[in-house]
N, C-alpha and C positions, 0 to 999 in steps of 0.2 A: 348265566346272570353273577354281573357282582357281589360281588360283598353291601355296595353303598346301599347299592339298586337294590337290592333283597330287606333292608335294614330301616328302609323306604316306605316299601308295600307294605311288612311288618305294622310298621306307624303309619300308616294308615287305615292299613287293616284294622289294628286296635282303634282308632279313627273311627271310623265305621262303625263299632260295633259300640262303641258309647250311645249312643240311639236308637242303637237293638231293645231292648222286649232285655232283665233282668232279671220280670220275678213275674207269674199270671195268677192269677185267680182269678174262682168262679164267683160273686155274688149277685142275689135276690133284690130283685129293685120292679117293684109294682109288679112283682108276680111276673117277671120278669130273670129269666136266668142270663145274667151275664160274664162275657167273659170281659173281666181289665188288663189294661199291663200294663207296668211301669220300666220308664230306660231307665236312662243314667242323666236324661240335664234332666226326666219327675225331680230324684235321688236333691239332685247342691250339695251343699259341701265339700265332705270328702271323695261325694262320683267326681267335680274340675279337682282332686287328683290323678286320675285314675287317666283325666282329658290330657289335662298339662305335661304328665312321663309321660304317655305313648307318646306327641309329638317332641320331650322331650328325647324320645332315643329315635325316632326315625330321624332329627336330629344333626346327634346323633353319632349314626353308621354314618349320614353322610363324611363328615368330621372326617370318622374312621376317628373318632374318641370312645376306646369300644369299654374304659372301665367304667366310667359314667354311662355308657348302651347296660352294660349290664344292672350295676345302680337303683334308672327309670327304670328297666326293665322287673328287679326286683320291687320296686314298691308297686308297681299293677300290681305287679301276681297278688301279693299282701289286699290291697285294695279289693282285689278281684276276690278272694279266701273272705277278705270282710265279709260282704255282698250275700256272698256264699251262701261265708255262715247263717248268716239272720233274716236270709229268702228262704235258707230250710226246704221241705219239698215247693213250695210257691219257684223256685229261680228255673226263670226257660231260659232261650241261647243262646241272647247275647247278651248273659254275664258267663258261661261258660264258651262258647265262641272266644270274651273280650280277657278268662281264662289261659284260652288255650295258646292266645295268638302272645298273652303275653309271656307263655314258657316255656314255645319256640327261640323267641327275641331270646330269652337268655343264657341261652343253650348256642342261639347262633353267636352270637356274640363270646363266651367260655370258645367254643372253638374258631374264632376270627383273634381270636387274640390270643389263642395261645397260635396258631398260623406265624401272626405276625411277628412274637419270638423269641421264637423260635427261624424263624426267615430272613432275623435282624442275632443272630445265632453264630 
């Protein structure tokens, strides 16, 4: 699979995880136990930075701008870490997936940057 396609796929999967549950917890309402979820679009604010950075990662990987790919995946990774520390024990699978996608995106960005530098030398 082409490196550009892998990067775009990583960005699209990161955007997908933004819509998935970031946190989940149980609460009681009228003697009913309810499980509540909070996704990225429920949070707003800095959560949109996560969405934009994943979109930017997909665009930068398509145009093979590896330095900016690394920066955008680093921003996404830091936003995910902020949310993980805030959610604590209520962290859900969407946030963990977004963290892993950001981490893999950064690693792939470094690998592709190194391959391009070695091929130019």
